[in-house]
N, CA, C and O of each residue as an XYZ file, in Angstrom:
384
protein
N       9.935     18.923    -19.067
C       8.177     17.248    -18.572
C       8.787     17.275    -17.290
O       9.929     17.145    -16.851
N       7.444     17.524    -16.750
C       6.975     16.929    -15.152
C       7.267     15.012    -14.763
O       6.725     13.960    -15.103
N       8.290     15.366    -13.983
C       8.983     13.809    -13.156
C       7.737     13.669    -12.566
O       7.102     14.368    -11.776
N       7.495     12.446    -13.208
C       6.747     10.756    -13.350
C       7.207     10.109    -12.385
O       8.120      9.304    -12.571
N       6.828     10.260    -11.512
C       7.177      8.612    -10.060
C       6.688      7.763     -9.959
O       5.465      7.861     -9.864
N       7.261      6.483     -9.915
C       6.368      5.643     -9.507
C       6.342      5.335     -8.453
O       7.342      5.357     -7.736
N       5.165      4.956     -8.061
C       4.711      4.527     -6.566
C       5.034      3.281     -6.803
O       4.815      2.870     -7.942
N       5.885      1.966     -5.387
C       5.648      1.501     -5.211
C       5.018      0.444     -4.542
O       5.157     -0.468     -5.358
N       4.471      0.018     -3.674
C       3.169     -0.284     -2.591
C       3.553     -2.096     -2.634
O       3.223     -2.876     -3.528
N       4.196     -2.358     -1.599
C       3.938     -3.994     -1.413
C       2.654     -3.583     -0.399
O       2.392     -2.538      0.196
N       2.007     -4.826     -0.473
C       0.966     -5.210      0.306
C       0.213     -6.334      1.348
O      -0.853     -6.872      1.049
N       0.861     -6.570      2.476
C       0.613     -7.648      3.572
C      -0.937     -8.113      4.099
O      -1.670     -7.626      4.960
N      -1.094     -9.245      3.215
C      -2.349     -9.145      3.323
C      -2.787    -10.752      4.471
O      -1.826    -11.510      4.602
N      -3.689    -11.053      4.974
C      -3.415    -12.472      5.314
C      -4.668    -13.679      4.583
O      -5.532    -14.085      5.360
N      -4.693    -14.186      3.126
C      -4.732    -14.698      3.074
C      -6.521    -13.956      1.666
O      -6.625    -13.006      0.889
N      -7.460    -15.085      2.092
C      -8.529    -13.739      1.776
C      -9.683    -13.425      3.180
O     -10.869    -13.752      3.165
N      -9.163    -12.909      4.023
C     -10.036    -12.927      4.968
C     -10.744    -11.555      4.027
O     -10.568    -11.183      2.866
N     -11.659    -11.015      5.222
C     -12.347    -10.007      4.364
C     -11.210     -8.398      4.499
O     -10.728     -7.713      3.597
N     -11.134     -8.292      5.675
C     -10.528     -6.926      5.544
C      -8.785     -7.123      4.328
O      -8.104     -6.164      3.965
N      -8.523     -8.509      3.998
C      -7.428     -7.986      3.045
C      -8.065     -8.073      1.593
O      -7.816     -7.417      0.582
N      -8.722     -8.820      1.762
C      -9.867     -8.253      0.135
C     -10.592     -7.023      0.364
O     -10.396     -6.558     -0.759
N     -11.261     -6.154      0.934
C     -10.825     -5.122      0.882
C     -10.087     -4.011      0.505
O     -10.175     -3.074     -0.289
N      -8.755     -4.763      1.986
C      -7.204     -3.726      1.028
C      -7.182     -3.733     -0.539
O      -6.620     -2.940     -1.294
N      -7.944     -4.841     -0.831
C      -6.576     -4.933     -1.901
C      -7.363     -3.909     -2.739
O      -6.956     -2.882     -3.283
N      -8.928     -4.596     -2.694
C     -10.086     -3.409     -3.615
C      -9.773     -1.864     -3.405
O     -10.608     -1.352     -4.151
N      -9.355     -1.255     -3.067
C      -9.605     -0.190     -1.708
C      -7.426      0.764     -2.397
O      -7.094      1.942     -2.261
N      -6.789     -0.098     -2.866
C      -5.505     -0.007     -2.599
C      -5.736      0.036     -3.941
O      -5.113      0.912     -4.540
N      -6.667     -0.868     -4.768
C      -5.922     -0.360     -6.086
C      -7.637      0.968     -7.191
O      -7.626      1.344     -8.363
N      -8.609      1.198     -6.221
C      -9.643      1.492     -6.332
C      -8.431      3.286     -5.967
O      -8.627      4.202     -6.766
N      -7.619      3.475     -5.101
C      -6.928      4.647     -4.758
C      -5.845      4.636     -5.594
O      -5.320      5.747     -5.659
N      -5.324      3.808     -6.248
C      -4.135      4.350     -7.218
C      -4.345      4.336     -8.163
O      -3.524      4.562     -9.052
N      -5.960      3.968     -8.388
C      -5.746      4.178     -9.696
C      -7.015      5.827    -10.289
O      -7.496      6.149    -11.375
N      -7.080      6.373     -9.012
C      -7.772      7.395     -8.827
C      -6.341      8.619     -8.800
O      -5.945      9.463     -9.604
N      -5.845      8.126     -7.316
C      -4.753      9.853     -7.793
C      -3.396      9.163     -8.044
O      -2.468      9.801     -7.546
N      -2.955      7.813     -8.805
C      -1.539      7.728     -9.065
C      -1.832      6.624    -10.423
O      -1.484      5.453    -10.277
N      -2.576      7.124    -11.917
C      -2.862      6.685    -12.741
C      -1.514      6.205    -13.438
O      -0.836      7.181    -13.759
N      -0.812      4.754    -13.827
C      -0.342      4.731    -14.473
C       1.530      5.014    -14.083
O       2.553      4.987    -14.767
N       1.183      5.311    -12.434
C       1.926      5.199    -11.871
C       2.248      5.413    -10.272
O       2.224      6.227     -9.348
N       2.696      3.530    -10.798
C       2.091      2.287     -9.369
C       2.889      1.237     -9.768
O       3.097      0.647    -10.828
N       3.124      1.194     -9.086
C       3.303     -0.594     -9.148
C       3.343     -1.697     -7.755
O       4.383     -1.871     -7.121
N       1.786     -2.525     -7.345
C       1.806     -2.997     -6.364
C       2.093     -4.880     -6.689
O       1.822     -5.671     -7.593
N       2.748     -4.924     -5.427
C       3.265     -6.103     -4.848
C       2.085     -7.467     -3.200
O       2.474     -7.866     -2.102
N       1.188     -7.605     -3.688
C       0.705     -8.367     -2.576
C       1.328     -9.895     -1.765
O       1.255    -11.027     -2.244
N       1.626     -9.704     -1.107
C       2.130    -10.928     -0.067
C       1.005    -11.633      0.911
O       0.601    -10.931      1.838
N       0.700    -12.384      0.838
C      -0.218    -13.847      1.353
C       0.939    -13.555      2.970
O       2.149    -13.392      2.809
N       0.498    -13.543      3.958
C       1.961    -14.207      5.155
C       1.003    -14.772      5.106
O       0.142    -13.901      5.231
N       0.253    -16.247      4.943
C       0.378    -17.582      5.144
C       0.896    -18.108      4.010
O       0.771    -19.332      4.053
N       1.610    -17.610      2.654
C       1.735    -19.525      1.975
C       3.649    -17.543      2.413
O       4.449    -17.894      1.545
N       3.923    -17.016      2.692
C       5.034    -16.339      2.682
C       5.870    -16.097      4.220
O       6.978    -15.574      4.330
N       5.217    -16.501      5.079
C       6.006    -16.074      6.165
C       6.745    -15.166      6.902
O       6.585    -14.417      7.865
N       7.876    -15.587      5.879
C       9.828    -15.000      6.578
C       9.315    -13.809      6.455
O       8.978    -13.142      7.434
N       9.134    -13.186      4.549
C       8.984    -12.046      4.530
C       7.757    -11.484      5.523
O       8.196    -10.544      6.185
N       7.220    -11.594      5.641
C       7.032    -10.790      6.346
C       6.885    -11.005      7.796
O       5.870    -10.959      8.490
N       8.266    -11.280      8.146
C       8.820    -11.383     10.201
C      10.077    -10.174      9.427
O      10.576     -9.124      9.832
N      10.241    -11.096      7.976
C      12.122     -9.871      7.601
C      11.248     -8.020      7.401
O      11.925     -7.102      6.937
N       9.545     -7.749      7.889
C       9.906     -6.538      7.591
C       8.726     -6.188      9.205
O       7.983     -5.335      9.690
N       9.143     -7.200      9.382
C       8.682     -6.880     11.124
C       6.809     -6.502     11.189
O       6.072     -6.197     12.127
N       6.597     -6.683      9.889
C       4.745     -7.270      9.696
C       4.415     -7.568     10.802
O       5.348     -8.117     11.388
N       3.161     -7.440     11.640
C       2.740     -7.815     13.190
C       1.325     -7.745     13.090
O       0.757     -7.919     14.169
N       0.312     -7.462     11.741
C      -1.305     -6.661     11.367
C      -1.050     -6.612     10.015
O      -0.338     -5.935      9.272
N      -1.971     -7.679      9.886
C      -2.750     -7.657      8.221
C      -3.653     -7.361      7.763
O      -4.214     -8.373      7.342
N      -4.109     -6.645      7.596
C      -3.046     -5.226      6.215
C      -2.169     -4.646      7.115
O      -2.170     -4.379      8.317
N      -1.328     -4.519      6.055
C      -0.886     -3.905      6.293
C       0.277     -3.299      4.796
O       1.163     -3.962      4.256
N      -0.049     -2.220      4.550
C       0.749     -1.705      3.372
C       1.755     -0.814      3.851
O       1.975     -0.255      4.926
N       2.441     -0.858      2.440
C       4.159     -0.054      2.921
C       4.896      0.461      1.725
O       5.907      0.014      1.184
N       4.393      1.169      1.527
C       5.077      2.227      0.306
C       6.500      2.237      0.242
O       7.207      2.748      1.110
N       6.943      1.643     -0.842
C       8.681      1.667     -0.622
C       9.214      2.537     -1.026
O      10.169      2.878     -0.329
N       8.877      3.676     -2.738
C       9.397      3.972     -3.232
C       7.852      5.277     -3.558
O       6.645      5.038     -3.568
N       8.552      6.524     -3.769
C       9.314      7.038     -4.061
C       9.331      7.793     -2.166
O       8.439      8.382     -1.555
N      11.378      7.247     -1.564
C      10.758      7.745     -0.484
C      10.840      8.672      0.651
O      10.563      9.657     -0.032
N      10.935      8.973      1.376
C      11.105      7.918      2.338
C       9.957      6.803      2.880
O       9.016      7.453      3.337
N       9.741      5.575      2.973
C       9.257      4.094      2.955
C       7.963      5.170      4.610
O       8.080      5.725      5.702
N       6.836      4.752      3.478
C       6.054      4.696      4.591
C       5.131      3.267      5.683
O       5.684      2.243      6.085
N       3.937      3.586      5.878
C       3.664      2.330      6.536
C       2.214      2.707      7.226
O       2.179      3.580      8.093
N       1.195      2.118      6.871
C      -0.732      1.735      7.058
C      -0.866      0.179      7.653
O      -0.639     -1.007      7.409
N      -1.331      0.982      8.483
C      -2.619     -0.785      8.271
C      -4.137     -0.643      8.778
O      -4.757      0.079      9.559
N      -4.406     -1.734      7.907
C      -6.195     -1.934      7.868
C      -6.488     -1.570      6.346
O      -5.693     -1.359      5.431
N      -7.623     -1.565      6.361
C      -8.325     -1.580      4.957
C      -8.346     -0.300      3.776
O      -8.836     -0.262      2.648
N      -7.540      0.775      4.625
C      -7.553      2.428      3.337
C      -8.400      2.782      3.324
O      -8.608      3.857      2.761
N      -9.110      2.276      3.767
C     -11.095      2.653      3.439
C     -11.030      4.038      3.642
O     -11.296      4.431      2.506
N     -10.811      5.304      4.493
C     -10.156      6.108      4.063
C      -8.978      7.309      3.153
O      -7.801      7.671      3.149
N      -9.712      7.442      2.769
C      -8.841      8.354      0.856
C      -8.097      9.012      1.854
O      -6.889      8.793      1.940
N      -8.717      9.862      2.688
C      -8.044     11.305      3.672
C      -6.504     10.859      4.015
O      -5.373     11.092      3.588
N      -7.062     10.166      4.926
C      -6.083      9.202      5.689
C      -4.583      8.565      5.148
O      -3.491      8.482      5.711
N      -4.954      8.244      4.081
C      -4.419      7.615      3.530
C      -3.253      8.777      2.726
O      -2.129      9.242      2.917
N      -3.904      8.822      2.153
C      -2.751     10.518      1.751
C      -2.460     10.935      2.152
O      -1.514     11.352      1.484
N      -2.406     11.847      3.980
C      -1.853     12.117      3.932
C      -0.405     10.776      5.221
O       0.785     11.086      5.171
N      -0.735      9.803      5.932
C      -0.408      8.491      5.697
C       1.071      8.756      4.371
O       2.011      9.536      4.532
N       0.972      8.358      3.834
C       1.541      7.927      2.682
C       2.955      9.516      2.112
O       4.029      9.644      1.524
N       1.850     10.386      2.861
C       2.631     11.864      2.147
C       2.913     12.321      1.515
O       3.740     13.211      1.318
N       1.771     11.399      0.656
C       0.414     12.638     -1.041
C       0.026     13.175     -0.370
O      -0.998     13.274     -1.047
N      -0.312     14.004      0.884
C      -1.053     15.082      0.519
C      -0.908     16.519      0.455
O      -1.460     17.481     -0.079
N       0.106     16.254      1.256
C       0.850     17.880      1.050
C       1.549     18.662     -0.700
O       1.859     19.831     -0.927
N       1.588     17.396     -1.673
C       2.855     18.247     -2.955
C       2.069     17.608     -3.285
O       1.237     16.929     -2.682
N       2.425     17.903     -5.026
C       1.470     17.223     -5.879
C       2.084     16.616     -6.460
O       3.188     17.019     -6.824
N       1.590     15.328     -6.800
C       2.359     14.056     -7.384
C       2.721     13.276     -8.384
O       3.429     12.291     -8.175
């Protein structure tokens, strides 16, 4: 049976700003298209929980962290460029 890795993401956003709203929508669409049934998304609002952002050295929003599988990857922006997201998260080179 094929190994079905679960991809865990944490997306840091700044309340309901337009870029944060876009990043959430783009991440959900990306996961639905590329990782259906194999992803978990946690959304952290830096205004409601600034200490978490500080702990992970989040300096800009939106910022996406791929927590697992390792290695940890980070991407800043609205996640609108699918190929860039695939490359940055290390998903383009190998089938997942």
